[in-house]
C-alpha positions in Angstrom: 63.9 63.0 -14.9 65.2 63.9 -11.8 68.6 63.3 -9.8 66.8 63.2 -6.3 63.8 60.9 -4.8 62.2 63.3 -3.0 60.4 60.7 -1.1 62.7 58.2 -0.7 62.0 56.0 2.4 58.7 56.7 2.0 57.6 54.9 -0.9 56.1 51.2 -0.8 55.2 48.8 -2.7 52.1 46.9 -3.0 53.2 44.3 -0.4 54.6 47.1 2.1 58.0 46.7 1.0 60.1 50.3 1.4 61.4 50.6 -1.7 65.2 51.7 -2.5 66.6 54.3 -5.0 69.2 53.8 -7.7 70.1 55.8 -10.8 70.1 55.1 -14.1 72.2 57.6 -15.5 71.5 60.9 -13.7 67.7 60.4 -13.0 66.9 59.1 -9.8 64.7 55.8 -9.9 62.4 53.7 -7.3 63.3 50.3 -7.0 60.1 48.0 -7.6 60.8 44.2 -7.1 58.4 42.2 -9.4 59.4 38.3 -8.6 63.4 38.1 -9.2 63.0 41.6 -11.7 64.3 45.0 -10.6 61.8 47.5 -12.4 63.1 50.8 -12.2 60.4 53.6 -12.1 61.3 57.2 -12.9 61.4 59.0 -9.3 60.3 62.3 -10.6 57.2 60.6 -12.4 56.1 59.3 -9.0 57.3 62.6 -6.7 54.8 64.3 -9.5 51.9 62.5 -8.5 52.6 62.9 -5.2 52.7 66.7 -5.3 49.9 67.1 -7.3 48.0 65.1 -4.3 49.0 67.1 -1.9 48.6 70.4 -3.8 44.8 69.2 -4.4 44.6 68.8 -0.8 45.7 72.1 0.3 43.5 73.5 -2.7 40.3 72.4 -0.8 41.5 74.1 2.5 43.5 77.0 0.7 42.6 80.1 2.7 43.1 77.9 6.1 46.2 76.6 4.7 47.9 80.1 3.6 46.5 81.6 7.2 48.3 78.9 9.1 51.4 79.4 6.6 51.2 83.2 7.4 50.8 82.6 11.0 54.0 80.1 11.3 56.3 82.0 9.8 55.2 85.1 12.2 53.9 87.4 9.2 51.0 87.9 8.1 51.7 91.2 5.0 50.5 90.8 1.8 53.7 90.1 0.1 54.2 87.2 2.0 50.5 86.1 1.6 51.6 86.4 -2.4 54.6 84.3 -1.9 53.0 81.7 0.0 50.1 81.4 -2.5 52.8 81.3 -5.4 54.2 78.4 -3.9 51.3 76.6 -3.3 50.4 77.5 -7.0 53.7 76.0 -8.4 54.0 73.0 -6.0 54.6 70.3 -8.7 57.6 72.0 -9.9 59.7 71.4 -6.7 59.9 67.7 -8.2 63.8 66.8 -8.2 64.3 69.1 -5.1 65.4 67.0 -2.2 63.7 67.2 0.8 66.3 66.8 3.9 67.0 64.0 5.5 65.4 64.6 9.3 62.2 65.8 7.6 61.2 62.5 6.0 62.1 60.3 8.7 59.5 63.2 10.8 57.2 62.1 7.8 57.8 58.4 7.9 57.3 58.4 12.2 54.0 60.3 12.1 52.9 57.7 9.5 53.2 59.2 5.9 53.5 56.7 2.9 53.3 56.4 -0.4 52.3 53.5 -1.7 52.8 52.7 -6.1 52.4 49.6 -8.1 55.0 48.5 -10.9 54.5 51.0 -13.3 55.0 53.9 -10.7 51.2 54.5 -10.6 50.4 55.9 -6.8 47.9 54.0 -5.4 47.8 55.4 -2.0 48.9 58.0 0.1 48.6 57.6 3.7 48.9 60.9 5.6 49.3 61.0 9.4 45.6 62.0 9.8 44.8 58.9 8.6 44.8 57.1 4.4 43.6 58.6 1.6 43.4 57.4 -1.6 44.7 58.4 -4.5 43.2 56.9 -7.7 44.4 58.8 -10.6 48.2 57.7 -12.1 50.3 59.5 -14.4 
């Protein structure tokens, strides 16, 4: 359970409605409306699925992704490379850490969108370059 919904404003239901975020105790939840019933889906479970998907996408092009990150940082030393690779390996541990509001807005403007069902299973992750189906949920 996390106190922050990392992808607030980027998570939608199957009908295309943006999901609100609320808290149950200290745990952030995405709110899925099912008729007149509000279903509270644990944000950490959804966010973990998204981060796992992102890590898998990076793993497919790991060398290129690491090189691009080093180039963006303007560094190309062994220690920075190890730090970047460690960050990729531990991406799912970022659950609950907030993404800045302006970064989330930027992702939304680029077309980044997460679609979940009433149970919180990620059905689709739309990336700026196009849609990619996420078949397995948590």
